[in-house]
N, C-alpha and C positions, 0 to 999 in steps of 0.2 A: 503493499499499500505504499503510495506516495500523494503526499498533499499538493503535490506539484501540478496535478492532473485536473485541477477544480479551478473555477473562476467564480469570483464572489463581487457582489456590489460593494463598493466603499459607502462612507456615510454621505458622501456628496453624489451618490448615484452611479460615478463612473465604475465601469467593471475592471476589476483587478485580476489579471491572470495570475496565479500562484506560481507559476512557471518562473516569474521574474525573481524568485527567491530562492532558487536552485543555486546550491553551494553554500548557503547560510543555514545556520541553526535557527531553528523558528520555535517560539513558544505560542502556541495558540491557547485564548483564555475567552470564556463567555463572562460578559461582564455585567453589571447593573448600577444604575446611579443611586439607587436608595436601598441598598443592601448593608448589612452589617459589615460586610467585607470590602466595602466600596473603598475603604482606606488603602486597600491593597494596591489601587491605580499609583499611589505615591511609589511604592516600592517598585512597581513594574516599570515606572517611568525611569526611575534611579536605576535600575539595572540595564534598561535599554541605552540610556545615556552613556552608562559605563563601559557596555559591551558592544555596540552597535558597529563600531569601526573596528572591530575585531569578529564581525560577521555575524551578530544576533540580529533577529527580527522578531518583534513581538507583535501579534495581530489579535485584536480584540474584537469579540462579536457580542454587541449587545443582545440581551434576551430577556424576554418578559413573562418567560413560562413558571418562574418561581417567585410566589407572592405578589405578582403584578408591579414588580420593583424596577422595571424600565417603561414606563408608560409614555415617555416623550416621543416628540418625532425626532429624526436622524438628525436635523439643525438643533433641536434642544439638547441632545445627547453629545453632540460635538462641543456645543458652546460649554456645557456641564464639566466635561472632561476637560477642555483646555482652561477654563477660568478657576476650576479649584485643584486641580492637578498637573496643569501645565502638559497633558498629553501631547505627545509628539509622535508615538508610534502609530502605525495604521490602524484605524477603526474603520469597521463594516457596517453595512446596514443591519438592522435589527434581524434577528432569526430566531428559527426555532430548533432545540438541539434535541428535543424528545419526541416521540410520537411519529405518526404517521407523517407530517409535515416537515420532520426533521431535515435540515440540510444534508445534502450527499456528503459534504465534507465530514460532518459530525457524525452521520452514520459510519463513515469510514474510519473515524478516529477512535469510536467506541468498540469497534470490531477489533482495530489493532491492538488497542489497551484497555481491556475491561478492568473494571472497578474491583472494590472489594469484593470477594466470594463470587467473583465471575459475573458479576451485574452489570450491564452495558449502558443502563441510564444514567443519565448526568444526575446527580443527586442535588447540585445547587449552583448559584452564581459562582464564578471566580473557580472553577475546575479548569485545570490546566493540563496541556498535553506538550511535551518536548519532543521535538522532531530533529532529527540530525541532518547533516549536510546532504545525504541522499536523499532526503523526504521520507525517512521511516520514522515511525513513532517508537521513542526511545523508551517513555515513561508517562504515565498518567499520575498528576496530583492530586489531593482532595482541597476542596475549597478552604479549608482552615490552613493548610500549607501556605506560608507567607513567602512571597518573593524571594527574600533573603535566604531561605532555607533551601532554594533551588540553585544558588551559585556554587557548589561544588559539582554539580550535574551540568550545568551550562558550561563552566570551564572546561571539564573534561571533554565535551563534546565539541568545544570551539578549538580544542587543541588537536582533533582529529582532523586530518589532510582531506 
């Protein structure tokens, strides 16, 4: 499975071919503006700024499936992320991550890296998937896993040719 086979719309509606991230280490995160984990935007942005020149890209995918914590429009989501956290990594249009209407990208991610006890469902906002430079899922992280707890794994993947 490679995430590089998908095209997804950015917050501004422009279609983004994920093949543009070929050769990079990618962290995919489903996000929400009104979640108890929203503070993780700060850690994600800090990680992105520290490692983007070494080949890391973070992709944020807003999702309103958990407690209706992302009800805003794409413009409102973008403004919130910029104003409150200075988010500069790519943010995509709102998607679904579970159920019949789950984005194909997320269907593939969940199959490649099931959660605890083999469950494929995303449990909550800020579930994270680490993707290596070949576009393969390396690991899935729980929503409670803070961005700074991923640094060793991110650095390991960045060190791979």
